[in-house]
C-alpha positions in Angstrom: -38.5 -14.2 15.4 -35.6 -16.1 14.2 -36.0 -18.8 15.9 -34.6 -22.4 15.1 -33.6 -21.6 11.6 -30.1 -22.2 10.8 -27.0 -21.6 8.6 -27.5 -18.5 5.9 -30.7 -18.5 4.2 -29.4 -16.3 1.1 -32.8 -15.2 0.5 -34.0 -18.3 -0.6 -36.5 -20.9 -0.3 -35.3 -24.3 2.0 -35.7 -26.6 -1.3 -33.8 -23.9 -3.8 -31.1 -23.9 -1.7 -30.8 -27.1 -1.1 -30.2 -27.7 -4.6 -27.8 -25.3 -5.1 -25.7 -26.4 -2.8 -26.2 -29.8 -4.4 -24.9 -28.0 -8.0 -22.3 -26.0 -6.3 -20.4 -28.6 -4.7 -20.8 -31.2 -7.9 -19.3 -28.6 -10.1 -16.4 -28.1 -7.1 -16.2 -32.0 -7.3 -15.9 -32.2 -10.8 -13.7 -29.4 -11.7 -12.0 -29.0 -9.1 -12.6 -25.0 -8.4 -16.3 -22.4 -8.8 -16.2 -19.5 -9.2 -19.0 -18.0 -7.4 -19.9 -14.7 -4.5 -18.4 -14.2 -1.3 -21.8 -15.3 0.7 -22.5 -19.3 -1.4 -19.1 -19.8 -1.2 -19.5 -19.4 2.5 -22.1 -21.3 3.2 -22.0 -24.1 0.9 -18.2 -24.9 2.5 -19.6 -27.1 5.6 -21.6 -29.2 3.2 -18.8 -29.7 0.5 -16.3 -30.9 3.5 -19.5 -33.1 5.2 -19.3 -34.9 2.2 -15.5 -35.3 1.6 -15.9 -36.4 5.1 -18.3 -39.2 5.0 -16.6 -40.6 1.7 -13.2 -41.3 3.2 -15.2 -43.5 5.3 -16.3 -45.8 2.2 -18.0 -48.5 2.5 -21.7 -48.6 0.8 -23.4 -46.9 3.6 -20.8 -44.3 2.7 -21.9 -44.0 -0.7 -26.1 -44.2 0.0 -26.0 -41.0 2.5 -23.0 -39.0 -0.2 -26.3 -40.2 -3.2 -29.3 -38.6 -0.9 -26.9 -35.2 -0.6 -26.0 -35.4 -4.2 -27.7 -35.7 -7.3 -25.4 -38.0 -9.5 -24.4 -37.7 -12.2 -22.5 -37.9 -15.4 -19.4 -36.1 -15.4 -16.6 -35.3 -17.5 -18.2 -35.2 -20.2 -17.0 -31.5 -21.9 -13.5 -33.5 -22.1 -14.7 -34.9 -25.5 -17.0 -32.3 -26.5 -15.0 -30.0 -29.8 -17.0 -26.3 -29.4 -14.7 -26.4 -25.8 -11.2 -24.6 -26.2 -8.1 -28.0 -25.8 -7.3 -24.7 -22.7 -10.0 -25.2 -21.0 -9.3 -29.1 -20.7 -6.3 -28.8 -18.5 -6.9 -29.8 -15.1 -4.5 -29.9 -11.7 -7.0 -31.4 -10.0 -7.6 -34.9 -10.8 -6.6 -36.8 -14.2 -9.3 -36.8 -16.4 -10.5 -39.6 -19.0 -9.8 -39.6 -22.3 -12.2 -38.6 -25.1 -12.6 -42.6 -26.3 -14.2 -43.5 -22.7 -16.8 -40.6 -23.0 -19.7 -41.7 -26.3 -22.7 -39.8 -27.5 -25.8 -41.0 -29.1 -26.6 -39.9 -32.6 -29.0 -37.7 -30.9 -25.8 -35.4 -29.1 -26.8 -36.8 -25.7 -24.4 -38.3 -23.5 -24.3 -42.3 -23.1 -21.4 -43.0 -21.4 -18.9 -40.8 -19.1 -18.3 -41.2 -15.4 -20.2 -40.6 -12.8 -20.4 -38.1 -9.9 -20.6 -40.0 -6.7 -18.5 -42.5 -8.2 -15.8 -39.9 -8.5 -16.2 -38.4 -4.6 -16.0 -42.0 -3.3 -12.2 -42.8 -5.0 -10.3 -39.6 -6.5 -11.8 -36.8 -3.7 -11.8 -39.6 -1.0 -7.8 -41.0 -1.8 -7.0 -37.2 -2.6 -7.8 -36.6 1.1 -7.4 -39.9 2.9 -4.1 -38.2 5.0 -5.9 -34.7 5.7 -8.3 -34.2 8.7 -10.8 -31.3 8.0 -10.4 -27.9 5.9 -10.4 -29.6 2.8 -11.5 -26.0 1.2 -10.7 -22.7 1.0 -11.7 -19.3 -0.8 -9.3 -17.3 -2.9 -10.6 -13.7 -2.5 -10.2 -12.7 -6.1 -10.7 -8.8 -6.0 -13.7 -8.7 -8.7 -17.2 -7.7 -8.1 -20.0 -9.0 -9.7 -21.5 -6.7 -12.3 -25.0 -5.5 -10.8 -24.6 -5.5 -7.5 -20.9 -6.1 -7.0 -21.0 -8.7 -4.7 -17.2 -10.3 -4.1 -16.5 -12.7 -6.2 -14.0 -16.0 -4.8 -13.1 -19.0 -5.6 -13.9 -22.5 -4.2 -11.2 -24.9 -4.5 -10.0 -28.1 -3.4 -7.1 -28.2 -0.9 -3.7 -29.9 -2.8 -0.7 -30.9 -2.1 1.2 -27.6 -2.4 2.5 -25.4 -0.7 2.3 -21.4 0.2 5.4 -20.1 -1.8 4.9 -22.7 -5.1 1.4 -21.4 -5.6 2.9 -18.3 -7.4 6.2 -20.7 -8.0 8.3 -18.0 -5.7 9.7 -17.1 -3.0 7.2 -14.9 -1.3 8.7 -11.0 -0.8 8.4 -11.9 3.7 10.7 -14.6 2.5 12.9 -12.7 0.6 13.4 -9.7 3.2 14.1 -12.8 5.8 17.0 -13.7 3.9 18.3 -10.8 3.3 18.7 -9.6 7.1 19.9 -13.2 7.3 23.0 -12.8 5.0 23.5 -9.3 6.6 23.7 -10.2 10.4 26.0 -13.4 9.0 28.6 -10.7 7.6 28.1 -8.2 10.1 28.9 -11.7 11.7 31.6 -12.5 9.8 33.5 -8.6 9.4 33.0 -8.5 12.7 36.7 -9.5 14.2 38.4 -8.0 11.3 37.0 -4.8 11.7 38.2 -5.1 15.4 41.0 -5.6 14.8 41.2 -2.4 12.9 39.8 -0.3 15.4 42.6 -1.3 17.4 45.2 -0.6 15.4 43.6 2.3 14.6 44.1 3.4 18.3 47.0 2.0 18.9 48.4 3.8 15.8 47.2 7.5 17.1 49.4 7.9 20.2 52.4 7.3 17.9 51.5 9.8 15.9 50.3 12.3 18.3 53.5 11.8 19.8 56.2 11.7 16.6 53.5 15.0 15.8 54.6 17.0 19.1 58.2 15.8 19.4 58.5 17.7 15.6 56.9 21.0 17.0 59.4 20.6 19.5 62.1 20.8 17.9 61.5 23.6 15.6 61.8 26.1 17.5 65.1 25.0 18.6 66.0 25.3 15.5 65.6 28.1 14.7 66.7 30.0 17.7 70.7 29.6 16.3 70.2 30.4 13.6 68.6 34.1 14.9 71.6 34.3 16.6 73.5 33.6 14.3 71.9 36.4 12.1 72.5 39.1 14.7 75.7 38.7 16.0 76.3 38.7 11.7 74.8 41.9 12.1 76.5 43.7 15.0 79.9 42.1 12.9 78.9 43.7 9.8 77.6 47.8 12.1 81.0 47.3 13.7 82.6 46.9 10.0 80.9 49.8 9.1 82.6 52.4 12.3 85.6 51.9 12.0 85.6 52.2 8.2 
């Protein structure tokens, strides 16, 4: 029976799962975002946020606790690696060290580089100094891993950006709302003019109808004398013929 078992097991032993959480958290703190599967991202998210909360307290005790939760190691050594493309050396989350700050020995091993725990205590803690919880987000990419087809997501640190600034434009819903607001304002602005035009049209309609009625009434009266004159002329012509 599943008694006294906390969290997702992820089909791993406790030691394997702890090591996996440490590696995922270290990669997230170093790069600002990582790509992993959805179950792993959901499982490691509370672990990462707990470390950030402890780092914000500061002090020697907080540092000791973080060292017990993470494996302190050298980070950002890839900045000085010539095999890494320049396009991958840009980071939108942190200020990367200069290449001169990273040193290698004659065997190619990293001799001097920033430390992970120090990076968490300074850069990460200062980044979320004014934020109470919710330091990470899970972004669904819609892609699937080859083989088992599981969902791939991006686990990243929350920044200072807004929703509209993520893609550099106005969201579709906001564009629709703006168009509707502009259309409503146009209707309100042109409502008075349209009302006056309708009133003028309604007032002109009876006058036009009255003029048309008068014209129809005058037409038969004008035609009657003409018919009488025509009949009189015919009678006169007939009388003259009889006299002849």
